[in-house]
C-alpha positions as CSV (number, residue, x, y, z in Angstrom):
1,M,51.2,85.3,111.5
2,T,49.7,86.5,108.3
3,I,47.3,84.5,106.2
4,F,50.2,83.9,103.8
5,E,52.5,82.5,106.5
6,E,49.7,80.3,107.8
7,L,48.9,78.9,104.4
8,R,52.5,78.4,103.5
9,A,53.1,76.4,106.7
10,D,50.2,74.1,105.8
11,H,51.4,73.9,102.2
12,D,54.8,72.7,103.4
13,R,53.1,70.0,105.6
14,Q,51.1,68.9,102.6
15,R,54.3,68.7,100.4
16,E,56.0,66.6,103.1
17,L,53.0,64.2,103.4
18,V,52.6,63.7,99.7
19,D,56.4,62.9,99.4
20,Q,56.1,60.4,102.3
21,L,53.0,58.8,100.8
22,L,54.6,58.3,97.4
23,A,57.6,56.7,99.0
24,T,55.5,53.9,100.4
25,S,54.6,50.7,98.6
26,G,51.9,48.1,98.9
27,A,48.9,48.0,101.2
28,T,50.6,48.9,104.5
29,D,49.4,50.6,107.7
30,E,51.9,53.3,107.0
31,R,50.5,54.0,103.5
32,D,47.0,54.0,104.9
33,R,48.0,56.3,107.8
34,L,49.8,58.8,105.5
35,F,46.9,58.8,103.0
36,L,44.3,59.4,105.7
37,N,46.4,62.1,107.3
38,L,46.9,63.9,103.9
39,K,43.2,63.6,103.1
40,K,42.2,65.1,106.4
41,Q,44.9,67.8,106.0
42,L,43.6,68.7,102.5
43,E,39.9,68.7,103.6
44,D,40.5,71.0,106.6
45,H,42.9,73.3,104.7
46,A,40.5,73.7,101.7
47,L,37.5,74.5,104.0
48,A,39.4,77.1,106.1
49,E,41.3,78.5,103.1
50,E,38.1,79.0,101.1
51,R,36.4,80.7,104.1
52,Y,39.3,82.9,105.3
53,F,41.2,83.6,102.1
54,Y,39.2,83.0,98.9
55,V,35.9,84.5,100.0
56,P,37.6,87.8,101.0
57,L,39.5,87.8,97.7
58,M,36.3,87.3,95.7
59,Q,35.3,90.8,96.7
60,F,38.0,92.4,94.6
61,D,38.0,92.5,90.8
62,A,41.8,92.0,90.8
63,T,41.7,88.7,92.7
64,Q,38.2,87.3,92.0
65,E,39.2,85.2,89.0
66,K,42.2,83.7,90.6
67,A,40.2,82.9,93.8
68,R,37.5,81.2,91.8
69,H,40.1,79.2,89.8
70,S,41.7,78.0,93.1
71,V,38.4,77.0,94.6
72,A,37.7,75.0,91.4
73,E,41.1,73.3,91.8
74,H,40.1,72.3,95.4
75,H,37.1,70.4,93.9
76,E,39.4,68.7,91.4
77,L,41.7,67.6,94.2
78,D,38.6,66.2,96.1
79,E,37.8,64.1,93.0
80,L,41.4,62.9,92.8
81,M,41.4,62.0,96.5
82,E,38.2,59.9,95.9
83,A,39.9,58.1,93.0
84,V,42.8,57.2,95.3
85,S,40.4,56.2,98.1
86,D,38.4,54.0,95.8
87,T,41.4,52.1,94.5
88,G,43.1,49.2,96.3
89,Q,46.4,50.3,97.8
90,D,48.3,47.3,96.4
91,S,47.2,48.0,92.9
92,S,49.3,49.8,90.3
93,A,46.3,52.0,89.6
94,W,46.6,53.3,93.1
95,L,50.1,54.6,92.6
96,A,49.0,56.2,89.3
97,H,46.1,58.0,91.0
98,A,48.4,59.0,93.9
99,K,51.0,60.4,91.5
100,N,48.3,62.3,89.6
101,L,47.0,63.7,92.9
102,A,50.6,64.7,93.9
103,H,51.2,66.4,90.6
104,K,47.9,68.4,90.7
105,L,48.4,69.3,94.4
106,L,52.0,70.5,93.9
107,H,50.8,72.6,90.9
108,H,48.0,74.0,92.9
109,L,50.3,75.0,95.8
110,E,52.9,76.5,93.5
111,E,50.2,78.5,91.7
112,E,48.8,79.8,94.9
113,E,52.1,80.9,96.3
114,Q,53.5,82.3,93.0
115,E,50.4,83.9,91.5
116,V,47.6,84.3,94.1
117,F,49.6,85.4,97.1
118,P,51.2,88.4,95.3
119,S,47.9,89.5,93.9
120,A,46.2,89.1,97.3
121,G,49.0,91.0,99.0
122,K,48.1,94.0,96.9
123,V,44.4,94.1,97.8
124,L,44.4,93.0,101.5
125,G,45.4,95.5,104.2
126,E,48.1,94.6,106.8
127,N,45.6,94.2,109.6
128,E,43.4,92.1,107.4
129,K,46.3,89.8,106.5
130,T,46.9,89.2,110.2
131,S,43.3,88.8,111.2
132,L,42.6,86.4,108.4
133,G,45.7,84.4,109.4
134,S,44.4,84.2,113.0
135,D,40.9,83.2,111.8
136,Y,42.3,80.6,109.5
137,R,44.5,79.0,112.2
138,R,41.6,79.0,114.7
139,E,39.4,77.1,112.2
140,I,42.2,74.6,111.5
141,E,42.7,74.0,115.2
142,K,39.0,73.7,115.8
143,R,38.8,71.0,113.1
144,T,41.8,69.1,114.3
145,S,41.2,69.1,118.0
146,P,39.4,66.0,119.5
C-alpha cells in the first residue's frame, strides 16, 4: 500500500474512535478505554507520519509549508489530548475538551487528505510512495506490538 492508503486507513480508525468516544457519557470504563486507545493511536500515528511522510515532504519547496503546518497541528492535538486527560471524565468540561479535540482532529485529517495528499502526490515518486507506506506501517506495528 502507498503512504496515502496507509495514512487514510489510520485516519478512518481515528474518526471511528472519536465518534465512539463522544457517544459515551460519564466516568465509565468504556470512555476510559476509548480515550486511551485514541490517545495511543494519535501518538503512534503522529510519530510515524512525521518520520515517514512529513520529513520527506519538507525536502520539497512545494510541500514544505504544508508539512510544517501539519506537524504544528500535531502539537496542538497533543495539547488538546492533555486537556482531556487532565479533566475528570464525569465533568462537563471533559466533554467540551473532547468535542474541541474531535473538531480539531477531524479538521486536521480533512486538511491532510484534501490538501497535503494531492501536493505530496505530485512530488513523491511511485516507488517512494510505496516504500514510505511500508516504512510507516512497520513503525506502527513496532509501536503497537507487545
